[in-house]
C-alpha positions in Angstrom: 19.2 3.7 8.5 15.9 4.2 6.6 14.4 7.6 6.6 10.6 7.7 7.4 9.9 10.8 5.4 11.7 9.4 2.3 9.5 6.3 2.6 6.4 8.4 2.7 7.5 10.6 -0.2 8.5 7.5 -2.3 5.2 5.8 -1.6 3.2 9.0 -2.6 5.3 9.1 -5.8 4.5 5.5 -6.5 0.8 6.1 -5.9 0.8 9.2 -8.1 2.4 7.1 -10.9 -0.3 4.5 -10.5 -2.8 7.3 -10.6 -1.5 8.6 -13.9 -1.6 5.1 -15.4 -5.2 4.6 -14.1 -6.3 7.9 -15.6 -4.9 7.0 -19.0 -6.4 3.5 -18.8 -9.8 5.0 -17.9 -9.6 7.4 -20.9 -8.8 4.6 -23.2 -11.6 2.4 -21.8 -14.1 5.2 -22.1 -13.1 5.9 -25.7 -13.3 2.2 -26.5 -16.7 1.9 -24.8 -18.2 4.8 -26.8 -16.4 4.1 -30.1 -18.5 3.3 -33.2 -16.9 -0.2 -33.5 -18.0 -1.1 -29.9 -21.7 -0.9 -30.7 -23.4 -4.2 -30.4 -24.2 -5.9 -33.7 -26.1 -8.7 -32.0 -27.7 -9.3 -28.7 -24.6 -11.4 -27.8 -22.1 -8.8 -28.7 -20.9 -7.3 -25.4 -17.6 -5.5 -26.2 -19.1 -2.1 -25.5 -20.6 -3.2 -22.2 -17.2 -4.8 -21.2 -15.4 -1.6 -22.0 -17.9 0.4 -19.9 -17.4 -1.9 -16.9 -13.6 -1.5 -17.4 -14.0 2.3 -17.5 -16.1 2.3 -14.3 -13.6 0.1 -12.5 -10.7 2.4 -13.5 -12.7 5.4 -12.3 -13.1 3.7 -8.9 -9.4 2.9 -8.8 -8.6 6.6 -9.6 -10.8 7.8 -6.7 -9.2 5.3 -4.3 -5.7 6.3 -5.3 -6.6 10.0 -4.9 -8.0 9.3 -1.5 -4.9 7.3 -0.5 -2.6 10.1 -1.6 -4.6 12.7 0.3 -4.7 10.6 3.5 -0.9 10.0 3.4 -0.3 13.8 3.0 -2.6 14.5 6.0 -1.5 11.7 8.3 -0.1 12.7 11.7 2.7 10.4 12.9 3.2 9.5 16.5 5.9 11.2 18.6 6.2 8.3 21.1 8.6 5.6 20.2 8.1 2.9 22.8 4.8 1.2 21.8 3.8 0.3 18.2 1.0 2.5 16.9 -0.5 3.5 13.6 2.0 5.6 11.7 5.1 3.8 13.0 7.8 2.5 10.8 8.8 -0.7 12.7 12.3 -2.1 12.5 12.3 -5.8 13.3 15.2 -8.1 13.5 15.2 -11.9 13.0 16.2 -13.3 16.4 18.3 -16.1 14.9 19.7 -14.7 11.6 19.9 -11.1 12.7 18.2 -10.0 9.4 16.1 -6.9 9.4 12.4 -6.6 8.5 10.9 -3.2 8.0 7.1 -2.7 8.3 5.3 0.7 8.0 1.8 0.7 9.5 -0.3 3.2 7.6 -4.0 3.9 7.3 -3.9 3.3 3.5 -1.8 1.8 0.7 -1.4 -1.6 2.3 0.4 -4.2 0.2 2.8 -1.7 -1.4 6.5 -2.0 -1.0 9.0 0.8 -0.9 12.7 0.2 -1.7 15.3 2.7 -0.5 19.0 2.0 -0.5 18.4 -1.7 -1.0 16.1 -1.8 2.1 12.6 -3.1 1.4 9.8 -1.6 3.5 6.5 -3.4 3.5 3.4 -1.1 3.9 0.6 -2.6 5.9 -2.8 -1.3 7.2 -4.0 -1.9 10.8 -6.2 -4.8 9.5 -3.3 -6.7 8.1 -2.3 -9.8 10.2 1.3 -8.5 10.6 0.0 -5.2 11.9 -2.4 -6.9 14.3 0.6 -8.8 15.8 2.6 -5.6 16.1 0.2 -3.0 17.3 0.5 -2.3 21.0 3.8 -4.2 21.3 6.8 -2.5 22.7 10.4 -2.0 21.6 12.3 -5.1 22.8 9.2 -7.4 22.5 9.5 -10.6 20.5 6.8 -11.5 18.0 6.1 -14.6 16.0 4.1 -14.5 12.9 1.9 -17.5 12.2 2.9 -17.7 8.6 6.7 -17.6 9.3 8.8 -19.9 11.3 10.9 -17.0 12.5 10.7 -14.9 15.7 11.4 -11.2 15.4 12.4 -8.7 18.0 11.0 -5.2 17.7 14.3 -3.3 17.5 13.1 0.3 17.0 10.2 2.5 16.1 10.6 5.4 13.8 
């Protein structure tokens, strides 16, 4: 059994690690952009400009990661466990092979994966195709995803 709180804590930890890396990358890009050797020697020399763009991109990534972490810490999770809603950890089972698929529908951090005790949990946002198929379905419903040839049953909501 996968623990929802552990998934959230692990995801936040992964995002915080990404944030640390992004902060270090932004510092290096800023230093490189303002370094004496980055000054343009000709009109075609663009190293300083490229480093400035990189620093700006890293700054945006930092802000996005901070926002995601804040949202995850403040998210209220549903108490009802019959119909799939934002905030549910959905346990699906392949109808033929009886293999599990874990999907966590969260407001942020889509595309991340969390691995706990050899169980992979895919994080998706409500706009993701998989979430669109799952939202408003009920435990026991069967769903087919267009990109997979398998049919899954919604086994439980956590």
